[in-house]
Structures are given as structure tokens and as C-alpha cells.
py3Dmol code that shows the C-alpha trace and the ligand (Angstrom):
import py3Dmol

protein = """\
ATOM      1  CA  GLY A   1       6.834  14.847 -21.419  1.00  0.00           C
ATOM      2  CA  ARG A   2       8.316  12.349 -19.008  1.00  0.00           C
ATOM      3  CA  MET A   3       7.940  14.634 -16.007  1.00  0.00           C
ATOM      4  CA  ILE A   4       8.129  13.299 -12.445  1.00  0.00           C
ATOM      5  CA  VAL A   5       6.906  15.524  -9.593  1.00  0.00           C
ATOM      6  CA  THR A   6       7.730  14.288  -6.078  1.00  0.00           C
ATOM      7  CA  ILE A   7       5.628  15.185  -3.032  1.00  0.00           C
ATOM      8  CA  ASP A   8       7.057  13.914   0.248  1.00  0.00           C
ATOM      9  CA  GLY A   9       6.220  14.768   3.826  1.00  0.00           C
ATOM     10  CA  VAL A  10       5.361  13.655   7.323  1.00  0.00           C
ATOM     11  CA  ALA A  11       2.361  11.480   8.259  1.00  0.00           C
ATOM     12  CA  ALA A  12      -1.040  13.012   7.509  1.00  0.00           C
ATOM     13  CA  SER A  13       0.471  16.137   5.959  1.00  0.00           C
ATOM     14  CA  GLY A  14      -1.996  15.847   3.069  1.00  0.00           C
ATOM     15  CA  LYS A  15       0.331  14.211   0.565  1.00  0.00           C
ATOM     16  CA  SER A  16      -2.248  11.936  -1.083  1.00  0.00           C
ATOM     17  CA  SER A  17      -4.929  14.614  -1.497  1.00  0.00           C
ATOM     18  CA  VAL A  18      -2.370  17.138  -2.758  1.00  0.00           C
ATOM     19  CA  ALA A  19      -0.738  14.623  -5.118  1.00  0.00           C
ATOM     20  CA  SER A  20      -4.143  13.673  -6.491  1.00  0.00           C
ATOM     21  CA  GLY A  21      -5.062  17.327  -7.044  1.00  0.00           C
ATOM     22  CA  VAL A  22      -1.747  18.193  -8.711  1.00  0.00           C
ATOM     23  CA  ALA A  23      -1.998  15.082 -10.886  1.00  0.00           C
ATOM     24  CA  ARG A  24      -5.530  15.974 -11.968  1.00  0.00           C
ATOM     25  CA  ALA A  25      -4.442  19.541 -12.742  1.00  0.00           C
ATOM     26  CA  LEU A  26      -1.672  18.157 -14.965  1.00  0.00           C
ATOM     27  CA  GLY A  27      -3.802  15.365 -16.431  1.00  0.00           C
ATOM     28  CA  ILE A  28      -1.336  12.681 -15.306  1.00  0.00           C
ATOM     29  CA  PRO A  29      -1.532   9.854 -12.705  1.00  0.00           C
ATOM     30  CA  TYR A  30      -0.177   9.975  -9.200  1.00  0.00           C
ATOM     31  CA  VAL A  31       1.563   7.175  -7.352  1.00  0.00           C
ATOM     32  CA  SER A  32       1.116   6.540  -3.616  1.00  0.00           C
ATOM     33  CA  SER A  33       4.179   4.700  -2.324  1.00  0.00           C
ATOM     34  CA  GLY A  34       2.709   4.513   1.189  1.00  0.00           C
ATOM     35  CA  LEU A  35      -0.120   2.327  -0.085  1.00  0.00           C
ATOM     36  CA  LEU A  36       2.405  -0.380  -1.006  1.00  0.00           C
ATOM     37  CA  TYR A  37       3.933  -0.263   2.496  1.00  0.00           C
ATOM     38  CA  ARG A  38       0.428  -0.409   3.932  1.00  0.00           C
ATOM     39  CA  ALA A  39      -0.538  -3.345   1.697  1.00  0.00           C
ATOM     40  CA  ALA A  40       2.602  -5.288   2.656  1.00  0.00           C
ATOM     41  CA  THR A  41       1.703  -4.650   6.300  1.00  0.00           C
ATOM     42  CA  LEU A  42      -1.883  -5.840   5.870  1.00  0.00           C
ATOM     43  CA  LEU A  43      -0.733  -8.971   4.069  1.00  0.00           C
ATOM     44  CA  GLY A  44       1.728  -9.769   6.862  1.00  0.00           C
ATOM     45  CA  GLN A  45      -0.880  -9.135   9.541  1.00  0.00           C
ATOM     46  CA  GLU A  46      -3.493 -11.312   7.814  1.00  0.00           C
ATOM     47  CA  ALA A  47      -0.916 -14.102   7.421  1.00  0.00           C
ATOM     48  CA  GLY A  48      -0.101 -13.857  11.139  1.00  0.00           C
ATOM     49  CA  LEU A  49       3.562 -13.057  10.460  1.00  0.00           C
ATOM     50  CA  ASP A  50       6.013 -11.376  12.814  1.00  0.00           C
ATOM     51  CA  LEU A  51       6.283  -7.998  11.066  1.00  0.00           C
ATOM     52  CA  ASN A  52       9.894  -7.628  12.254  1.00  0.00           C
ATOM     53  CA  MET A  53      11.064 -10.529  10.113  1.00  0.00           C
ATOM     54  CA  THR A  54      11.891  -9.619   6.526  1.00  0.00           C
ATOM     55  CA  ALA A  55      12.359 -13.049   4.921  1.00  0.00           C
ATOM     56  CA  PRO A  56       8.906 -14.541   5.648  1.00  0.00           C
ATOM     57  CA  LEU A  57       7.236 -11.267   4.679  1.00  0.00           C
ATOM     58  CA  LEU A  58       9.077 -11.075   1.346  1.00  0.00           C
ATOM     59  CA  ALA A  59       8.252 -14.741   0.705  1.00  0.00           C
ATOM     60  CA  CYS A  60       4.594 -13.963   1.363  1.00  0.00           C
ATOM     61  CA  LEU A  61       4.766 -10.985  -1.042  1.00  0.00           C
ATOM     62  CA  ARG A  62       6.324 -13.168  -3.731  1.00  0.00           C
ATOM     63  CA  GLU A  63       3.596 -15.760  -3.305  1.00  0.00           C
ATOM     64  CA  HIS A  64       0.810 -13.135  -3.255  1.00  0.00           C
ATOM     65  CA  PRO A  65       1.909 -10.382  -5.654  1.00  0.00           C
ATOM     66  CA  LEU A  66       0.336  -6.982  -5.044  1.00  0.00           C
ATOM     67  CA  ARG A  67      -0.456  -4.568  -7.842  1.00  0.00           C
ATOM     68  CA  LEU A  68      -0.574  -0.791  -7.382  1.00  0.00           C
ATOM     69  CA  GLU A  69      -3.069   0.853  -9.717  1.00  0.00           C
ATOM     70  CA  PRO A  70      -2.056   4.537  -9.974  1.00  0.00           C
ATOM     71  CA  LEU A  71      -5.437   6.066 -10.879  1.00  0.00           C
ATOM     72  CA  ALA A  72      -5.574   9.874 -10.852  1.00  0.00           C
ATOM     73  CA  ALA A  73      -8.768   9.875  -8.768  1.00  0.00           C
ATOM     74  CA  GLY A  74      -7.289   7.629  -6.062  1.00  0.00           C
ATOM     75  CA  ASN A  75      -4.717   4.830  -6.046  1.00  0.00           C
ATOM     76  CA  ARG A  76      -5.779   1.251  -5.415  1.00  0.00           C
ATOM     77  CA  VAL A  77      -3.871  -1.891  -4.447  1.00  0.00           C
ATOM     78  CA  TRP A  78      -5.012  -5.269  -5.737  1.00  0.00           C
ATOM     79  CA  LEU A  79      -4.273  -8.771  -4.503  1.00  0.00           C
ATOM     80  CA  GLY A  80      -5.508 -10.734  -7.501  1.00  0.00           C
ATOM     81  CA  GLN A  81      -9.202  -9.790  -7.782  1.00  0.00           C
ATOM     82  CA  ARG A  82      -9.364  -8.469  -4.204  1.00  0.00           C
ATOM     83  CA  ASP A  83      -9.196  -4.700  -3.774  1.00  0.00           C
ATOM     84  CA  LEU A  84      -7.208  -4.187  -0.549  1.00  0.00           C
ATOM     85  CA  THR A  85      -7.605  -0.401  -0.603  1.00  0.00           C
ATOM     86  CA  PRO A  86     -10.546  -0.098   1.835  1.00  0.00           C
ATOM     87  CA  ASP A  87      -8.544  -2.047   4.461  1.00  0.00           C
ATOM     88  CA  LEU A  88      -5.287  -0.090   4.165  1.00  0.00           C
ATOM     89  CA  HIS A  89      -6.144   2.905   6.377  1.00  0.00           C
ATOM     90  CA  SER A  90      -7.071   1.140   9.600  1.00  0.00           C
ATOM     91  CA  SER A  91      -5.413   2.021  12.892  1.00  0.00           C
ATOM     92  CA  ALA A  92      -3.971  -1.515  12.989  1.00  0.00           C
ATOM     93  CA  VAL A  93      -2.142  -0.928   9.694  1.00  0.00           C
ATOM     94  CA  ASP A  94      -1.096   2.556  10.928  1.00  0.00           C
ATOM     95  CA  ARG A  95       0.500   0.878  13.950  1.00  0.00           C
ATOM     96  CA  GLY A  96       2.340  -1.859  12.029  1.00  0.00           C
ATOM     97  CA  VAL A  97       3.501  -0.056   8.918  1.00  0.00           C
ATOM     98  CA  SER A  98       6.614   1.734  10.234  1.00  0.00           C
ATOM     99  CA  VAL A  99       8.199  -1.543  11.379  1.00  0.00           C
ATOM    100  CA  VAL A 100       7.603  -3.006   7.927  1.00  0.00           C
ATOM    101  CA  ALA A 101       8.855   0.126   6.133  1.00  0.00           C
ATOM    102  CA  ALA A 102      12.085   0.159   8.188  1.00  0.00           C
ATOM    103  CA  GLN A 103      13.314  -3.035   6.524  1.00  0.00           C
ATOM    104  CA  PRO A 104      15.698  -2.560   3.578  1.00  0.00           C
ATOM    105  CA  GLY A 105      14.348  -5.678   1.833  1.00  0.00           C
ATOM    106  CA  VAL A 106      10.817  -4.301   1.907  1.00  0.00           C
ATOM    107  CA  ARG A 107      11.982  -0.893   0.697  1.00  0.00           C
ATOM    108  CA  THR A 108      13.696  -2.520  -2.280  1.00  0.00           C
ATOM    109  CA  TRP A 109      10.453  -4.400  -3.037  1.00  0.00           C
ATOM    110  CA  VAL A 110       8.565  -1.075  -3.124  1.00  0.00           C
ATOM    111  CA  ASP A 111      11.282   0.878  -4.960  1.00  0.00           C
ATOM    112  CA  ASP A 112      11.514  -1.693  -7.769  1.00  0.00           C
ATOM    113  CA  GLN A 113       7.777  -1.433  -8.423  1.00  0.00           C
ATOM    114  CA  LEU A 114       7.859   2.379  -8.448  1.00  0.00           C
ATOM    115  CA  ARG A 115      10.870   2.602 -10.760  1.00  0.00           C
ATOM    116  CA  ALA A 116       9.148   0.240 -13.204  1.00  0.00           C
ATOM    117  CA  LEU A 117       6.320   2.756 -13.763  1.00  0.00           C
ATOM    118  CA  THR A 118       6.356   4.900 -16.899  1.00  0.00           C
ATOM    119  CA  PRO A 119       6.396   8.689 -16.354  1.00  0.00           C
ATOM    120  CA  PRO A 120       4.834  11.211 -16.344  1.00  0.00           C
ATOM    121  CA  PHE A 121       3.391  10.974 -12.816  1.00  0.00           C
ATOM    122  CA  VAL A 122       3.299  12.617  -9.407  1.00  0.00           C
ATOM    123  CA  ALA A 123       4.938  10.368  -6.770  1.00  0.00           C
ATOM    124  CA  GLU A 124       4.125  10.840  -3.080  1.00  0.00           C
ATOM    125  CA  GLY A 125       5.611   9.371   0.077  1.00  0.00           C
ATOM    126  CA  ARG A 126       8.662   9.926   2.263  1.00  0.00           C
ATOM    127  CA  ASP A 127      11.685   9.316   0.042  1.00  0.00           C
ATOM    128  CA  MET A 128      10.417   9.936  -3.493  1.00  0.00           C
ATOM    129  CA  GLY A 129      12.676  12.979  -3.992  1.00  0.00           C
ATOM    130  CA  THR A 130      15.696  11.587  -2.145  1.00  0.00           C
ATOM    131  CA  ASN A 131      15.963   7.880  -2.851  1.00  0.00           C
ATOM    132  CA  VAL A 132      13.532   6.685  -5.511  1.00  0.00           C
ATOM    133  CA  PHE A 133      13.450   9.581  -8.032  1.00  0.00           C
ATOM    134  CA  PRO A 134      16.441  11.806  -7.161  1.00  0.00           C
ATOM    135  CA  GLN A 135      16.516  13.023 -10.769  1.00  0.00           C
ATOM    136  CA  ALA A 136      12.974  14.497 -10.575  1.00  0.00           C
ATOM    137  CA  PRO A 137      12.952  18.148 -11.723  1.00  0.00           C
ATOM    138  CA  ALA A 138      10.223  19.284  -9.285  1.00  0.00           C
ATOM    139  CA  LYS A 139      10.229  18.279  -5.600  1.00  0.00           C
ATOM    140  CA  PHE A 140       8.012  19.328  -2.701  1.00  0.00           C
ATOM    141  CA  TYR A 141       7.958  18.474   1.006  1.00  0.00           C
ATOM    142  CA  LEU A 142       4.802  19.013   3.081  1.00  0.00           C
ATOM    143  CA  THR A 143       4.773  19.732   6.807  1.00  0.00           C
ATOM    144  CA  ALA A 144       2.217  20.820   9.411  1.00  0.00           C
ATOM    145  CA  SER A 145       2.091  20.741  13.204  1.00  0.00           C
ATOM    146  CA  PRO A 146       1.096  17.422  14.829  1.00  0.00           C
ATOM    147  CA  ARG A 147      -2.135  18.982  16.118  1.00  0.00           C
ATOM    148  CA  VAL A 148      -3.222  20.232  12.688  1.00  0.00           C
ATOM    149  CA  ARG A 149      -2.442  16.861  11.147  1.00  0.00           C
ATOM    150  CA  ALA A 150      -4.287  14.993  13.904  1.00  0.00           C
ATOM    151  CA  GLU A 151      -7.335  17.191  13.431  1.00  0.00           C
ATOM    152  CA  ARG A 152      -7.360  16.491   9.698  1.00  0.00           C
ATOM    153  CA  ARG A 153      -6.923  12.761  10.197  1.00  0.00           C
ATOM    154  CA  SER A 154      -9.587  12.573  12.899  1.00  0.00           C
ATOM    155  CA  ARG A 155     -12.099  12.931  10.075  1.00  0.00           C
ATOM    156  CA  GLU A 156     -10.823   9.586   8.676  1.00  0.00           C
ATOM    157  CA  ARG A 157     -10.242   7.593  11.898  1.00  0.00           C
ATOM    158  CA  PRO A 158     -12.568   6.579  14.755  1.00  0.00           C
ATOM    159  CA  GLU A 159     -10.110   7.554  17.565  1.00  0.00           C
ATOM    160  CA  ASP A 160     -10.098  10.962  19.283  1.00  0.00           C
ATOM    161  CA  VAL A 161      -7.729  13.735  18.257  1.00  0.00           C
ATOM    162  CA  ALA A 162      -5.321  13.287  21.180  1.00  0.00           C
ATOM    163  CA  ALA A 163      -4.856   9.573  20.490  1.00  0.00           C
ATOM    164  CA  ILE A 164      -4.371  10.228  16.769  1.00  0.00           C
ATOM    165  CA  GLU A 165      -1.849  12.988  17.515  1.00  0.00           C
ATOM    166  CA  ALA A 166       0.155  10.668  19.808  1.00  0.00           C
ATOM    167  CA  ALA A 167       0.170   7.942  17.154  1.00  0.00           C
ATOM    168  CA  LEU A 168       1.286  10.399  14.447  1.00  0.00           C
ATOM    169  CA  ILE A 169       4.158  11.663  16.596  1.00  0.00           C
ATOM    170  CA  GLN A 170       5.258   8.095  17.248  1.00  0.00           C
ATOM    171  CA  ARG A 171       5.065   7.182  13.549  1.00  0.00           C
ATOM    172  CA  ASP A 172       7.055  10.339  12.596  1.00  0.00           C
ATOM    173  CA  ALA A 173       9.776   9.190  14.995  1.00  0.00           C
ATOM    174  CA  LEU A 174       9.854   5.662  13.554  1.00  0.00           C
ATOM    175  CA  ASP A 175       9.921   7.048   9.989  1.00  0.00           C
ATOM    176  CA  THR A 176      12.703   9.627  10.544  1.00  0.00           C
ATOM    177  CA  THR A 177      15.368   7.709   8.623  1.00  0.00           C
ATOM    178  CA  GLN A 178      13.520   7.791   5.293  1.00  0.00           C
ATOM    179  CA  SER A 179      11.754  11.141   5.832  1.00  0.00           C
ATOM    180  CA  ALA A 180      14.464  13.774   5.331  1.00  0.00           C
ATOM    181  CA  PRO A 181      13.507  16.391   2.732  1.00  0.00           C
ATOM    182  CA  ALA A 182      15.574  16.382  -0.462  1.00  0.00           C
ATOM    183  CA  PRO A 183      18.023  19.324  -0.465  1.00  0.00           C
ATOM    184  CA  ASP A 184      16.332  20.603  -3.623  1.00  0.00           C
ATOM    185  CA  ALA A 185      12.751  20.190  -2.335  1.00  0.00           C
ATOM    186  CA  ARG A 186      10.519  23.197  -1.742  1.00  0.00           C
ATOM    187  CA  VAL A 187       9.174  22.850   1.829  1.00  0.00           C
ATOM    188  CA  ILE A 188       5.532  23.907   2.280  1.00  0.00           C
ATOM    189  CA  ASP A 189       3.921  24.354   5.695  1.00  0.00           C
ATOM    190  CA  THR A 190       0.345  23.324   4.902  1.00  0.00           C
ATOM    191  CA  GLY A 191      -0.955  24.356   8.337  1.00  0.00           C
ATOM    192  CA  PRO A 192      -2.437  27.707   7.287  1.00  0.00           C
ATOM    193  CA  LEU A 193      -3.399  26.575   3.764  1.00  0.00           C
ATOM    194  CA  THR A 194      -6.449  24.864   2.320  1.00  0.00           C
ATOM    195  CA  LEU A 195      -6.021  21.816   0.113  1.00  0.00           C
ATOM    196  CA  GLU A 196      -6.750  23.931  -2.974  1.00  0.00           C
ATOM    197  CA  GLN A 197      -4.140  26.506  -1.913  1.00  0.00           C
ATOM    198  CA  VAL A 198      -1.428  23.847  -1.514  1.00  0.00           C
ATOM    199  CA  ILE A 199      -2.263  22.461  -4.957  1.00  0.00           C
ATOM    200  CA  THR A 200      -2.052  25.963  -6.439  1.00  0.00           C
ATOM    201  CA  VAL A 201       1.295  26.716  -4.751  1.00  0.00           C
ATOM    202  CA  ILE A 202       2.720  23.548  -6.287  1.00  0.00           C
ATOM    203  CA  THR A 203       1.281  23.869  -9.789  1.00  0.00           C
ATOM    204  CA  GLN A 204       2.522  27.479  -9.992  1.00  0.00           C
ATOM    205  CA  GLN A 205       6.090  26.327  -9.234  1.00  0.00           C
ATOM    206  CA  LEU A 206       6.278  23.634 -11.871  1.00  0.00           C
ATOM    207  CA  PRO A 207       8.700  24.002 -14.765  1.00  0.00           C
ATOM    208  CA  ALA A 208       6.872  24.715 -18.036  1.00  0.00           C
TER     209      ALA A 208
END
"""
ligand_1 = """\
25
CDP
O -0.691 9.348 4.856
P 0.328 8.855 5.808
O 1.565 9.677 5.789
O -0.236 8.629 7.164
O 0.727 7.415 5.342
P 1.400 6.860 4.020
O 1.989 7.915 3.168
O 0.417 5.929 3.427
O 2.621 6.020 4.632
C 2.404 4.994 5.540
C 3.740 4.537 6.078
O 4.502 3.957 5.034
C 4.636 5.606 6.672
O 4.358 5.824 8.044
C 6.039 5.031 6.460
O 6.367 4.108 7.490
C 5.878 4.244 5.186
N 6.364 4.939 3.996
C 7.733 4.963 3.772
O 8.495 4.488 4.608
N 8.219 5.489 2.617
C 7.400 6.022 1.706
N 7.898 6.503 0.579
C 6.007 6.038 1.931
C 5.520 5.500 3.095
"""
view = py3Dmol.view(width=600, height=400)
view.addModel(protein, "pdb")
view.setStyle({"model": 0}, {"cartoon": {"style": "trace"}})
view.addModel(ligand_1, "xyz")
view.setStyle({"model": 1}, {"stick": {}})
view.zoomTo()
view.show()
């Protein structure tokens, strides 16, 4: 059918891995909204723009259109023939992305691209269940303590756990506005669970 499953949550709560696993279990794609915010940030940084200024950033995005490829095995973002994906998870992008994502004009740019996609899919981010796909029949919200999240992310970043934890806490604070769980989302504390267990909890809750 035309099912949309939303998986939102705080930074490094495992959204992408969980969304990918749920999508593979269902045989449908998943969509990483955060990758578009990250790609907009990278583009602005490479162009030397002030990331606080919406108009030049949106002009840059119009001139250099980005394309999200929602593959089930892992989403990719393309700038023409260039695959930006390997550059989207740097600490520099981590540091800049919340300022970019706070701008309504940028959020509209992302939302329009997501709403143009054809279901079924699993959508992951911060506001998939609240703002972008409020009509979705199955919504989840992932949490875990900052320390657990920092330990997980330390396997993907060169910094030490304490520095990663501090950066995550700061990013959570900057992202608060768009990160409220939907009232009809099932909240899952992933702290005590393995990736496979989170995927199972979600797939068992899905409407038939
Ligand atoms: O995996 P992690 O949560 O660290 O990052 P992400 O999901 O790729 O999101 C990166 C950033 O994009 C977040 O810190 C938010 O500032 C922004 N974002 C957002 O505002 N709304 C979304 N739906 C997804 C991401």
C-alpha cells in the first residue's frame, strides 16, 4: 500500500540504522531527512556562506540542486554527478547543521522534496510525524541518554566520547523546536536495546 512509517528522535538515537532495518524488513525504501539538512550545510560551508543567512543559501541551493536518493541500504545525496554522502557526517557539518535547520526557508526546501516522494517509505528525522507526514498511520520516537548516544557515535567520529557527548547535548538544545514527539508517536528508549531489538519492536507494532 501507500504506507508511511515515521521514525523521529534526538541526535544519534539510531534513527538511520533503525529506519534502514525497518525499511528492509518491509521491502520498502527509507528517507533520511537529516541528510538533506546536512547537504545544505555542506554546500553553504563549501561556498563560504554565512550559514545564518537564508537568502544566499537558498539561492545557492537553487543554483546547485541536490538530489536525495532514498536507497533501502543507505540514503545518498547527489550534487550532479558528485556523491556528497561521504562528506555529510563530519564534525564540521555536525556543528553547522542546526543553524541551517532552524531557518523556515530551509525547512520548506526540505519539506517540499520529502512530500514529493511516492509512498510507501519509512521517513526518519525530527519532525516527520509532526510536521511533514502528520497523516502517517505508524509513528515512532527514539530516545537514549546522552552518554549512550555519545558512545554509539564515537564509533563513527574521531573525537573522544566526552567531546561527542557535549556536542550532542548542544545540538539537542538547538534542535528542540522541531524535535517534539508527535502526540500519537510510540516513544522507545533504545538505551537497553540492540539495533535488532529496536527494529523488532517497531515491525511488531505496525498495522497489518
Ligand atoms: O543522526 P543525527 O540525529 O545526528 O543527525 P541527522 O538526523 O542527520 O540530523 C542532522 C541535523 O539536521 C539535526 O541536528 C537537525 O538540526 C536537522 N534535522 C532537522 O532539523 N529536522 C529533521 N527532520 C532532520 C534533521
